[in-house]
C-alpha positions in Angstrom: -64.7 -11.3 -1.4 -60.5 -11.4 -1.4 -59.2 -13.7 -3.7 -55.8 -15.0 -4.6 -52.9 -12.6 -5.8 -52.6 -13.1 -9.3 -49.7 -15.1 -10.6 -50.3 -17.8 -8.0 -52.5 -20.7 -7.7 -54.2 -22.8 -5.6 -53.6 -26.1 -5.9 -56.6 -28.5 -4.8 -56.8 -31.9 -3.4 -58.1 -33.5 -6.5 -54.7 -32.1 -8.3 -52.4 -32.6 -5.6 -51.8 -36.9 -6.2 -50.4 -35.9 -9.9 -48.1 -33.5 -7.7 -47.1 -35.8 -5.4 -46.7 -38.3 -8.2 -44.5 -35.9 -10.1 -42.3 -34.9 -6.4 -42.0 -38.8 -5.7 -40.6 -39.4 -9.0 -37.9 -36.3 -8.5 -37.2 -37.8 -5.2 -36.4 -41.2 -5.6 -34.6 -40.3 -9.0 -32.4 -37.6 -7.1 -31.6 -40.2 -4.3 -30.0 -42.8 -7.0 -28.2 -40.8 -8.1 -26.7 -40.0 -4.6 -28.3 -36.5 -4.3 -29.1 -35.7 -0.6 -32.4 -33.3 0.2 -31.2 -29.5 1.5 -33.9 -26.8 2.4 -32.6 -23.3 2.6 -35.0 -20.3 3.7 -37.9 -18.9 1.6 -36.3 -14.9 2.1 -32.3 -14.3 1.8 -30.5 -11.2 1.8 -31.0 -9.1 -1.3 -27.7 -9.0 -2.2 -26.6 -12.5 -2.5 -29.2 -12.6 -5.3 -27.5 -9.1 -6.8 -24.0 -11.0 -6.5 -25.1 -14.4 -7.1 -27.7 -14.2 -9.7 -26.5 -11.1 -11.4 -27.4 -6.9 -11.0 -27.8 -7.0 -14.9 -30.2 -9.7 -15.0 -33.8 -9.6 -15.6 -34.5 -11.5 -12.5 -32.6 -9.2 -10.3 -33.3 -5.8 -12.1 -37.0 -6.7 -12.8 -38.4 -9.7 -11.2 -37.8 -9.9 -7.8 -40.1 -9.4 -4.8 -37.7 -7.1 -3.0 -38.6 -5.3 0.5 -37.1 -3.9 3.7 -36.8 -6.2 6.8 -38.9 -4.4 9.7 -36.7 -4.6 12.6 -32.9 -4.2 10.8 -31.5 -1.7 8.1 -31.4 -4.4 5.6 -33.2 -5.5 2.6 -34.3 -8.9 1.6 -35.6 -10.6 -1.2 -37.8 -14.0 -1.7 -35.9 -16.2 -4.0 -36.2 -15.5 -7.4 -34.3 -19.4 -7.6 -32.5 -21.7 -5.7 -29.1 -22.0 -6.6 -27.4 -19.5 -5.2 -29.5 -20.0 -1.8 -27.9 -23.0 -1.6 -24.2 -21.6 -2.4 -24.5 -19.8 0.4 -25.6 -22.7 2.6 -22.5 -24.4 1.8 -20.0 -21.2 2.3 -22.1 -20.7 5.7 -21.8 -24.3 7.1 -18.7 -25.3 5.9 -19.9 -27.6 3.6 -16.4 -26.7 1.3 -14.4 -29.1 3.6 -16.9 -32.5 2.7 -15.7 -35.2 0.3 -16.5 -33.9 -3.1 -18.7 -34.0 -5.2 -21.0 -32.1 -2.9 -24.3 -33.1 -4.1 -28.1 -31.7 -3.3 -31.5 -31.6 -4.9 -34.6 -29.6 -3.6 -38.5 -28.9 -4.5 -38.9 -25.4 -3.6 -41.4 -22.5 -4.7 -39.7 -19.8 -5.8 -41.1 -15.8 -6.9 -40.7 -13.7 -9.5 -42.7 -10.9 -10.8 -43.7 -11.9 -14.4 -46.4 -11.8 -16.6 -48.5 -14.4 -15.6 -49.4 -16.8 -18.6 -49.5 -21.0 -19.2 -46.6 -22.1 -17.8 -45.4 -18.9 -15.8 -46.5 -17.5 -12.3 -45.3 -15.4 -10.1 -45.1 -18.1 -7.6 -43.4 -21.0 -9.1 -42.6 -24.5 -8.0 -39.1 -26.2 -8.9 -37.5 -29.3 -8.1 -33.1 -28.4 -8.4 -30.0 -29.9 -8.6 -26.7 -28.9 -7.3 -23.3 -31.1 -7.8 -20.5 -28.9 -6.5 -16.7 -29.4 -6.6 -15.9 -30.9 -10.0 -14.8 -29.7 -13.3 -15.1 -32.2 -15.3 -17.8 -33.0 -17.9 -18.5 -36.2 -16.5 -20.2 -33.7 -13.9 -22.5 -32.6 -16.9 -23.2 -35.8 -18.3 -24.5 -37.1 -14.5 -26.8 -34.3 -14.3 -28.3 -33.6 -17.7 -28.7 -38.3 -17.4 -30.7 -37.3 -13.8 -32.8 -34.9 -15.6 -33.2 -36.8 -18.6 -33.7 -39.9 -15.9 -37.0 -37.8 -14.3 -38.2 -36.9 -17.7 -38.2 -40.8 -18.8 -39.8 -42.0 -15.4 -42.8 -39.2 -15.9 -43.4 -40.7 -19.8 -42.3 -37.5 -21.4 -41.9 -38.0 -25.1 -42.3 -34.9 -26.9 -39.2 -33.6 -24.8 -35.9 -32.6 -26.5 -32.5 -31.8 -25.2 -30.4 -28.9 -26.2 -27.1 -28.6 -25.2 -24.1 -25.5 -25.9 -21.1 -24.0 -24.1 -20.9 -20.3 -23.4 -17.1 -20.2 -22.5 -15.2 -19.9 -19.4 -13.1 -16.8 -18.1 -10.4 -17.3 -20.1 -11.9 -17.4 -23.6 -15.7 -15.2 -22.8 -13.3 -12.3 -23.3 -12.7 -13.1 -26.8 -16.6 -13.9 -27.3 -17.8 -10.8 -25.4 -15.0 -8.1 -27.9 -16.8 -10.4 -30.6 -20.3 -9.6 -29.4 -19.7 -5.9 -28.3 -18.4 -5.4 -31.9 -21.3 -6.8 -33.5 -24.3 -5.4 -31.1 -22.7 -2.2 -31.2 -23.0 -2.0 -35.3 -26.2 -2.4 -34.5 -27.3 0.0 -31.3 -29.7 1.7 -32.4 -32.1 -0.7 -32.9 -31.9 -2.4 -29.4 -34.2 -1.6 -26.8 -33.2 0.9 -23.8 -32.3 -2.3 -21.5 -30.1 -3.7 -24.0 -28.1 -0.6 -24.8 -27.4 -0.4 -20.7 -26.2 -3.9 -21.5 -24.1 -3.8 -24.4 -21.6 -1.6 -22.0 -22.1 -3.8 -18.8 -23.2 -7.3 -19.7 -23.0 -8.3 -23.4 -23.9 -11.5 -23.2 -27.4 -10.9 -21.3 -28.3 -9.1 -25.1 -28.4 -12.9 -26.5 -31.5 -13.6 -23.8 -33.7 -10.5 -24.3 -37.0 -11.3 -24.8 -37.7 -8.0 -27.1 -38.7 -9.2 -30.4 -36.3 -6.4 -31.9 -33.1 -7.4 -30.0 -34.1 -11.3 -30.6 -33.7 -10.6 -34.3 -30.7 -8.7 -34.1 -29.4 -11.5 -31.8 -30.0 -13.9 -34.8 -26.8 -13.2 -36.6 -24.7 -12.7 -33.5 -21.0 -14.4 -33.4 -21.6 -18.6 -31.8 -20.1 -19.2 -28.2 -18.6 -22.6 -29.9 -16.9 -19.8 -32.0 -14.9 -18.5 -29.5 -14.4 -21.7 -27.0 -10.9 -22.0 -25.7 -9.1 -25.6 -26.1 -9.8 -26.6 -22.7 -14.1 -25.6 -23.1 -14.2 -26.9 -26.9 -12.4 -30.5 -25.2 -15.0 -30.3 -22.5 -17.5 -29.6 -24.4 -16.8 -32.5 -27.1 -16.0 -34.7 -24.5 -19.9 -34.1 -22.7 -21.0 -34.8 -26.6 -19.4 -38.7 -26.5 -20.3 -39.0 -23.4 -24.3 -38.4 -23.6 -23.9 -40.3 -26.8 -22.9 -43.6 -24.6 -25.6 -42.7 -22.2 -27.8 -43.4 -25.3 -29.0 -39.5 -24.4 -30.0 -38.1 -27.6 -29.2 -34.3 -27.8 -28.8 -31.5 -30.3 -26.2 -28.2 -30.4 -28.5 -25.3 -29.9 -25.5 -22.3 -29.7 -29.5 -19.9 -29.1 -29.2 -21.1 -25.4 -27.1 -18.7 -23.0 -29.5 -19.1 -19.8 -30.8 -16.3 -18.2 -28.5 -15.7 -15.3 -25.1 -14.4 -15.1 -23.2 -17.5 -13.0 -23.5 -19.5 -15.8 -20.0 -20.3 -17.6 -19.6 -23.7 -19.9 -22.2 -26.3 -20.3 -25.4 -25.1 -20.6 -28.5 -27.1 -21.8 -32.1 -27.0 -21.4 -35.4 -29.9 -22.1 -37.5 -28.4 -24.4 -41.2 -29.6 -24.7 -43.3 -29.9 -28.0 -46.6 -28.8 -28.2 -47.1 -26.6 -24.7 -46.5 -23.2 -26.4 -44.4 -20.8 -25.6 -43.1 -21.6 -22.3 -41.6 -25.0 -23.6 -38.7 -25.6 -21.1 -39.6 -28.1 -18.7 -35.6 -28.0 -17.2 -32.7 -25.8 -17.8 -29.3 -25.6 -16.2 -25.6 -25.4 -17.1 -21.9 -24.7 -14.9 -21.4 -22.6 -12.7 -18.0 -22.6 -11.4 -17.3 -18.7 -10.6 -20.4 -18.6 -8.0 -19.5 -19.9 -4.8 -16.4 -17.7 -4.9 -17.8 -14.7 -6.1 -20.3 -15.1 -2.6 -17.1 -15.1 -0.8 -16.5 -18.5 -0.6 -13.5 -21.2 -2.1 -13.2 -21.9 -5.6 -15.4 -24.9 -5.8 -16.7 -25.2 -9.2 -20.8 -26.4 -9.3 -23.3 -27.7 -12.0 -26.9 -28.4 -11.5 -30.4 -27.7 -13.1 -34.4 -26.7 -12.2 -37.1 -28.4 -13.6 -40.3 -26.0 -13.1 -42.9 -28.5 -12.3 -45.8 -26.6 -13.8 -44.9 -26.6 -17.1 -44.0 -30.5 -16.5 -48.1 -30.2 -15.8 -48.6 -29.1 -19.3 -46.3 -31.4 -20.9 -47.7 -34.2 -19.1 -51.5 -32.9 -20.1 -50.4 -32.5 -23.7 -49.8 -36.3 -23.8 -53.0 -37.8 -21.9 -50.4 -38.7 -18.9 -52.0 -36.3 -16.5 -54.7 -38.5 -14.4 -53.3 -39.7 -11.0 -56.1 -40.9 -9.2 -56.6 -40.1 -5.2 -56.4 -43.2 -2.7 -59.8 -44.5 -2.4 -60.9 -46.1 1.2 -60.6 -49.1 1.8 -63.6 -49.4 3.8 -66.7 -47.1 4.3 -68.4 -47.6 7.5 -71.8 -46.5 7.3 -73.7 -46.1 11.0 -77.4 -45.7 12.0 -78.0 -44.4 15.7 -75.8 -42.9 17.9 -74.3 -46.1 19.3 -73.4 -47.3 15.8 -71.9 -44.0 15.0 -69.9 -44.3 18.1 -68.9 -48.3 17.4 -67.9 -47.0 13.8 -65.6 -44.4 15.1 -64.3 -47.2 17.4 -63.6 -49.5 14.4 -62.3 -46.8 12.0 -59.4 -45.6 14.0 -58.2 -48.8 14.9 -58.0 -49.3 11.0 -56.6 -46.6 10.8 -53.9 -47.6 13.0 -53.3 -50.8 11.1 -52.4 -48.5 8.4 -55.4 -48.6 6.4 -57.7 -45.8 4.6 -60.8 -46.1 6.4 -63.8 -43.5 6.1 -67.3 -43.4 8.3 -70.0 -41.1 8.7 -69.5 -37.9 10.5 -72.1 -35.9 8.6 -75.7 -37.7 9.7 -76.8 -39.0 6.4 -79.2 -41.1 6.2 -78.1 -44.7 5.2 -79.2 -44.6 1.3 -76.9 -41.1 1.0 -74.2 -43.0 3.0 -74.0 -45.5 0.7 -74.3 -43.2 -2.1 -71.4 -41.4 -0.6 -69.1 -44.5 -0.3 -69.9 -45.0 -4.2 -69.0 -41.8 -4.8 -65.3 -42.0 -3.1 -64.8 -45.9 -4.2 -64.6 -47.3 -1.0 -63.6 -50.9 -1.5 -65.8 -52.4 0.8 -68.4 -51.0 3.1 -69.4 -52.1 6.3 -72.8 -51.1 7.7 -73.7 -51.2 11.7 -76.9 -50.3 13.6 -77.7 -50.5 17.3 -79.0 -54.7 16.0 -75.0 -55.0 15.1 -74.1 -53.5 17.9 -75.7 -55.9 20.5 -74.6 -58.6 18.1 -71.3 -57.6 17.7 -71.2 -58.2 14.1 -71.8 -56.7 11.2 -72.0 -57.7 7.4 -68.8 -56.1 5.2 -69.7 -56.4 1.7 -67.7 -56.0 -1.7 -68.6 -52.9 -3.6 -67.5 -54.4 -6.8 -69.1 -58.3 -6.6 -71.6 -57.3 -4.0 -70.5 -59.8 -2.0 -71.2 -60.2 1.8 -69.3 -61.1 4.7 -70.0 -61.5 8.4 -67.2 -60.0 10.3 -67.1 -59.4 14.2 -67.0 -55.5 15.4 -64.5 -56.1 18.0 -61.5 -58.2 15.7 -62.3 -56.2 12.9 -59.5 -55.9 10.8 -59.1 -56.1 6.8 
């Protein structure tokens, strides 16, 4: 038997009501904050992610699904995240000439070749937001407030906001020097990948998943101890803004995020009780991304929110039970003429915006009534040849058992 590929999932009709509920809240909240939906390709030129995400990241080095284009001499990759594609779209479509800030959101599937586990799959689903064109900490606070608003609407009370600043191009060199000095003294204990990172991108050493490297990183210099005056001021203002908006947070100097384009503010919303993959939302500022891809200098900030991890967090609190819609009317029929009349009435009800069902299997009347009860129909209408001849039938309330005579030719509920 052909089976689904490891690390992917089938989201079945009994599960999609919860997904639609979550996605609906995401859309409503994003649009309430003035964000418009953007849709970008599922695959892009590999170079976009190498330059945008960073060639020393685990995503590019180990996790991307990359293959040769059959018709052209180029390498293409399934998107491992959404931000680089949005930045490319802004450049290619000249959106940097629009009034600022640019505010976009998306709900997409992304692809990374990682070890599947609870909350982590190889095809995963993500809600993302991007705001370009503002360097103000007010933009940082707005993005974080949007993430917080979505989580509150979902009822997640077990989520905490962690924030940090990893500095800008002005203060990063001094911090880089401090990192290199510290990790060089512990070089023998680093994994082979981190030994390479020590030369190319020492900030990635703080993000290594190796237990030995993580232990060494615990004693590394902290980013906020090396911030320039501007970064320090922006981070302080962000904290004041979050407090003013009644958004609780804690400063967490371990947060650096896993992609090279991050600068300045970084943050994560972390859910308690859902296992190792506890970050349900993560993001930060990426002021140099657009220019690194050939566009103008355009600051940016955004986040990605994993839908599967949100579902785990909702399940932990017993908030994952979202019922599917129930039919308003189920039309049971006996005989060919009654079946045709039932189809006619069902279609009339659907045209009027009602959720209506009728028998299409040829069940007995008893089986039809059991089925109507099973799918939770509010009413049933039983039609036989005598009802067709009379043009009337009895509409039954499935809760109370009360019956009302209705005209078949004009029946609308």
